[in-house]
MARLO-202688 format. One record per atom (N, C-alpha, C): residue in three letters; chain; atom name; x, y, z. Coordinates in steps of 0.001 Angstrom, whole numbers, plus 500000, padded with zeros to 6 digits. Atoms other than C-alpha are relative to their C-alpha. Example, Ala and Ser with C-alpha at 12.3 -4.5 7.8 and 13.67 -1.06 7.14 Angstrom:
<pts>
r/c/a/east/north/up
ALA/A/N/500890/498810/500000;
ALA/A/CA/512300/495500/507800;
ALA/A/C/500900/501200/500000;
SER/A/N/499180/498810/499940;
SER/A/CA/513670/498940/507140;
SER/A/C/499230/501090/500730;
</pts>
This chain:
<pts>
r/c/a/east/north/up
MET/A/N/500529/500415/501268;
MET/A/CA/499045/493697/511334;
MET/A/C/500985/499017/499370;
GLN/A/N/499155/501051/500536;
GLN/A/CA/500460/490420/510026;
GLN/A/C/499687/499804/498527;
VAL/A/N/500184/500193/501434;
VAL/A/CA/500961/490084/506272;
VAL/A/C/500739/498728/499597;
VAL/A/N/499364/501222/500485;
VAL/A/CA/501664/486709/504666;
VAL/A/C/500750/500351/498720;
THR/A/N/499196/499501/501115;
THR/A/CA/504526/487674/502394;
THR/A/C/500317/498928/498965;
GLN/A/N/499612/501051/500931;
GLN/A/CA/505188/484268/500809;
GLN/A/C/499049/499920/498812;
SER/A/N/500980/500174/501073;
SER/A/CA/501985/484299/498751;
SER/A/C/499764/501270/499184;
ALA/A/N/500206/498737/500710;
ALA/A/CA/502260/487892/497513;
ALA/A/C/500789/500020/498695;
GLU/A/N/499352/499847/501300;
GLU/A/CA/502999/488391/493827;
GLU/A/C/500590/501407/499909;
THR/A/N/499359/498704/500148;
THR/A/CA/505493/491200/493206;
THR/A/C/499628/500595/498646;
VAL/A/N/500376/499304/501230;
VAL/A/CA/504306/493747/490648;
VAL/A/C/500779/501312/499908;
ALA/A/N/499373/498695/500217;
ALA/A/CA/505877/496855/489127;
ALA/A/C/498959/501084/500264;
LYS/A/N/500955/498922/499682;
LYS/A/CA/504318/500135/490259;
LYS/A/C/499284/500510/498759;
GLU/A/N/500610/499536/501244;
GLU/A/CA/503621/500986/486617;
GLU/A/C/498764/499178/499603;
THR/A/N/501162/500841/500322;
THR/A/CA/501092/498114/486440;
THR/A/C/498802/500284/500904;
ILE/A/N/501089/499750/499050;
ILE/A/CA/498998/499379/489381;
ILE/A/C/498791/500683/499349;
PRO/A/N/501189/499391/500629;
PRO/A/CA/496773/501645/487219;
PRO/A/C/499145/499029/499183;
THR/A/N/500765/500979/500774;
THR/A/CA/495708/498567/485231;
THR/A/C/499241/499018/500882;
LEU/A/N/500645/500929/499076;
LEU/A/CA/494551/496674/488339;
LEU/A/C/498651/500528/500463;
ARG/A/N/501321/499634/499462;
ARG/A/CA/491022/496651/489759;
ARG/A/C/499988/499733/501496;
PHE/A/N/500065/500098/498547;
PHE/A/CA/490222/497132/493435;
PHE/A/C/498552/499969/500467;
ARG/A/N/501332/500067/499396;
ARG/A/CA/487211/496368/495625;
ARG/A/C/499670/501323/500674;
PRO/A/N/500375/498808/499236;
PRO/A/CA/485221/499216/497135;
PRO/A/C/500066/499750/501518;
GLU/A/N/499929/500330/498573;
GLU/A/CA/485246/497353/500495;
GLU/A/C/501446/500075/500487;
ASP/A/N/498677/499927/499396;
ASP/A/CA/488169/497710/502878;
ASP/A/C/500593/498602/500146;
ALA/A/N/499299/501272/499859;
ALA/A/CA/490747/494903/502889;
ALA/A/C/500225/499639/501471;
LEU/A/N/499824/500232/498565;
LEU/A/CA/491111/495304/506667;
LEU/A/C/498652/499996/500696;
LEU/A/N/501294/500219/499372;
LEU/A/CA/488338/494234/508994;
LEU/A/C/499694/500921/501180;
THR/A/N/500281/499265/498771;
THR/A/CA/488769/496257/512183;
THR/A/C/500471/501456/499930;
PRO/A/N/499544/498609/499932;
PRO/A/CA/489046/499972/512948;
PRO/A/C/501432/500114/500524;
ALA/A/N/498637/499960/499467;
ALA/A/CA/492248/499251/514909;
ALA/A/C/501024/499714/498898;
GLU/A/N/499096/500305/501114;
GLU/A/CA/493886/497680/511840;
GLU/A/C/500080/501173/499033;
ARG/A/N/500024/498845/500906;
ARG/A/CA/492815/500654/509729;
ARG/A/C/500788/501171/500578;
GLN/A/N/499249/498930/499341;
GLN/A/CA/494297/503059/512276;
GLN/A/C/501506/499743/499879;
VAL/A/N/498578/500347/500156;
VAL/A/CA/497637/501211/512179;
VAL/A/C/500441/500227/498556;
ARG/A/N/499677/499791/501416;
ARG/A/CA/497531/501283/508363;
ARG/A/C/500203/501488/499704;
ARG/A/N/499882/498548/500211;
ARG/A/CA/496981/505077/508384;
ARG/A/C/501318/500509/500582;
PHE/A/N/498743/499610/499357;
PHE/A/CA/499881/505537/510828;
PHE/A/C/501195/499550/499155;
ASP/A/N/498903/500521/500823;
ASP/A/CA/502141/503304/508694;
ASP/A/C/500100/500734/498662;
ALA/A/N/499985/499244/501258;
ALA/A/CA/501119/505179/505525;
ALA/A/C/500667/501358/500197;
GLU/A/N/499366/498707/499691;
GLU/A/CA/502093/508500/507127;
GLU/A/C/501499/499825/500232;
ARG/A/N/498590/500299/499750;
ARG/A/CA/505371/506958/508290;
ARG/A/C/500726/499726/498679;
ALA/A/N/499422/500298/501317;
ALA/A/CA/506031/505636/504752;
ALA/A/C/500197/501278/499194;
CYS/A/N/499897/498723/500705;
CYS/A/CA/505389/509115/503360;
CYS/A/C/501182/500805/500518;
ALA/A/N/498858/499287/499417;
ALA/A/CA/507879/510677/505772;
ALA/A/C/501314/499366/499556;
LEU/A/N/498805/500710/500453;
LEU/A/CA/510430/508025/504836;
LEU/A/C/500308/500352/498544;
GLY/A/N/499814/499689/501419;
GLY/A/CA/509887/508727/501133;
GLY/A/C/500422/501423/499753;
ASN/A/N/499697/498587/500230;
ASN/A/CA/509987/512512/501351;
ASN/A/C/501304/500445/500638;
ASN/A/N/498799/499558/499300;
ASN/A/CA/512804/512873/503862;
ASN/A/C/501261/499250/499593;
TYR/A/N/498819/500829/500263;
TYR/A/CA/515092/509999/502885;
TYR/A/C/499959/499301/498648;
HIS/A/N/500190/500677/501281;
HIS/A/CA/513780/508821/499481;
HIS/A/C/500107/498487/500171;
GLY/A/N/499924/501418/499672;
GLY/A/CA/513508/505420/501157;
GLY/A/C/498869/499197/499395;
LYS/A/N/500992/500910/500559;
LYS/A/CA/511719/502500/499563;
LYS/A/C/499503/499057/501088;
LEU/A/N/500582/500992/499121;
LEU/A/CA/509488/499969/501254;
LEU/A/C/499116/499101/499163;
ASP/A/N/500944/500883/500673;
ASP/A/CA/507204/497090/500336;
ASP/A/C/498606/500327/500494;
ILE/A/N/501405/499795/499672;
ILE/A/CA/503466/497707/500225;
ILE/A/C/499253/498761/499536;
TYR/A/N/500815/501167/500321;
TYR/A/CA/501143/494700/500345;
TYR/A/C/498563/500459/499843;
PHE/A/N/501370/499566/500253;
PHE/A/CA/497698/495183/498840;
PHE/A/C/499213/498886/499329;
GLN/A/N/500907/501007/500532;
GLN/A/CA/494688/493227/497679;
GLN/A/C/499246/500564/498799;
THR/A/N/500728/499583/501189;
THR/A/CA/493082/493406/494242;
THR/A/C/498546/499519/500085;
ALA/A/N/501428/500330/500002;
ALA/A/CA/489395/492951/493339;
ALA/A/C/499750/498497/500035;
ASP/A/N/500184/501455/499996;
ASP/A/CA/489858/489210/492800;
ASP/A/C/500498/499352/501287;
GLY/A/N/499553/500512/498707;
GLY/A/CA/491289/488869/496336;
GLY/A/C/501450/499580/500058;
SER/A/N/498599/500403/499981;
SER/A/CA/494876/488176/495298;
SER/A/C/500864/501049/500696;
LEU/A/N/499085/499136/499257;
LEU/A/CA/497695/489605/497395;
LEU/A/C/501173/500366/499100;
LYS/A/N/498908/499484/500835;
LYS/A/CA/500249/491780/495574;
LYS/A/C/500969/500776/500880;
ARG/A/N/498972/499220/499308;
ARG/A/CA/503461/493484/496646;
ARG/A/C/500670/500913/498987;
VAL/A/N/499267/499061/500833;
VAL/A/CA/505121/496565/495223;
VAL/A/C/501090/500639/500854;
GLN/A/N/498897/499329/499321;
GLN/A/CA/508506/498002/496181;
GLN/A/C/500097/501390/499399;
THR/A/N/500067/498642/500533;
THR/A/CA/508350/501778/495884;
THR/A/C/500233/501024/501098;
THR/A/N/499917/498866/499086;
THR/A/CA/508515/505190/497526;
THR/A/C/498627/500661/500070;
VAL/A/N/501275/499316/499811;
VAL/A/CA/505422/506880/498984;
VAL/A/C/500258/501499/500041;
TRP/A/N/499806/498552/500044;
TRP/A/CA/505192/510583/498113;
TRP/A/C/498943/500767/500770;
ALA/A/N/501072/499258/499328;
ALA/A/CA/501827/511557/499607;
ALA/A/C/498926/499033/500492;
VAL/A/N/501126/500752/499446;
VAL/A/CA/498974/510237/501755;
VAL/A/C/498791/500917/499980;
HIS/A/N/501249/499246/500099;
HIS/A/CA/495454/511441/501028;
HIS/A/C/498926/499278/500814;
GLU/A/N/501088/500600/499222;
GLU/A/CA/492102/510624/502613;
GLU/A/C/499701/498562/499567;
THR/A/N/500409/501327/500474;
THR/A/CA/491335/507604/500405;
THR/A/C/501045/499281/499149;
TYR/A/N/498969/500638/500815;
TYR/A/CA/494553/506857/498506;
TYR/A/C/501372/500529/500372;
ILE/A/N/498632/499510/499842;
ILE/A/CA/498338/507179/498542;
ILE/A/C/500578/500223/498607;
THR/A/N/499309/499729/501254;
THR/A/CA/500533/508603/495801;
THR/A/C/501411/499441/500109;
LEU/A/N/498684/500612/500046;
LEU/A/CA/503615/506618/494886;
LEU/A/C/500896/500787/499055;
LYS/A/N/499060/499402/500931;
LYS/A/CA/506697/507622/492966;
LYS/A/C/499426/499919/498589;
ALA/A/N/500466/499898/501389;
ALA/A/CA/505893/508630/489354;
ALA/A/C/498503/500277/499904;
GLY/A/N/501399/499594/500041;
GLY/A/CA/502372/509764/490320;
GLY/A/C/498985/498879/499993;
VAL/A/N/500916/501138/499949;
VAL/A/CA/500860/506287/490605;
VAL/A/C/499217/500064/501309;
VAL/A/N/500825/499984/498784;
VAL/A/CA/497936/506127/493053;
VAL/A/C/499530/498594/500331;
LEU/A/N/500443/501290/499487;
LEU/A/CA/496898/503174/495196;
LEU/A/C/498936/500272/501056;
PRO/A/N/501047/499770/499006;
PRO/A/CA/493607/503064/497127;
PRO/A/C/500453/499544/501386;
LEU/A/N/499599/500323/498635;
LEU/A/CA/494235/503108/500866;
LEU/A/C/499262/498769/500506;
ASN/A/N/500766/501128/499483;
ASN/A/CA/491465/500591/501517;
ASN/A/C/500439/498654/499412;
ALA/A/N/499478/501241/500574;
ALA/A/CA/493277/498008/499322;
ALA/A/C/501270/499536/500708;
ILE/A/N/498715/500309/499361;
ILE/A/CA/496476/498121/501420;
ILE/A/C/499760/499158/501249;
VAL/A/N/500101/500862/498817;
VAL/A/CA/496884/495311/503940;
VAL/A/C/501214/500140/500912;
GLY/A/N/498844/499801/499136;
GLY/A/CA/500340/496242/505221;
GLY/A/C/501193/500597/499287;
PHE/A/N/498758/499405/500472;
PHE/A/CA/503731/497869/504853;
PHE/A/C/501153/499223/500607;
ASP/A/N/498795/500635/499492;
ASP/A/CA/507190/496349/505246;
ASP/A/C/501138/501007/499889;
PHE/A/N/498911/499035/499947;
PHE/A/CA/509807/498883/506331;
PHE/A/C/501316/499264/500183;
TYR/A/N/498683/500623/499829;
TYR/A/CA/513471/497934/505941;
TYR/A/C/501090/501003/499820;
</pts>
C-alpha cells in the first residue's frame, strides 16, 4: 500500500471528531483492506506494548488526504481508537507509517 505523503495535511488528533468521512471505503481492493487490517492490529500492539507513535494517513469526505501522529489503543470492526479516546473510521484509513 503506497501512500503519497507529500500531499497529506498534518492534523492534531483532537480535530478528528470535527471531520467528516465518506461511507465508502478509501481502499479499492480486498487485498489492500486486508493489509490495512493487519497494519491496524500491528499499530495497536505497538501502542499498547511500547506506547509507540506512528503516522496514520486517512481520507476525509471531501477526498483530501490527512495525516495524524498518534498512538493506537484499540482496533474494532469498523473503527480504531486513538490515544485520548478519539475514534477514526477504519474505512477512511489509507495507510500507516511505522518508524
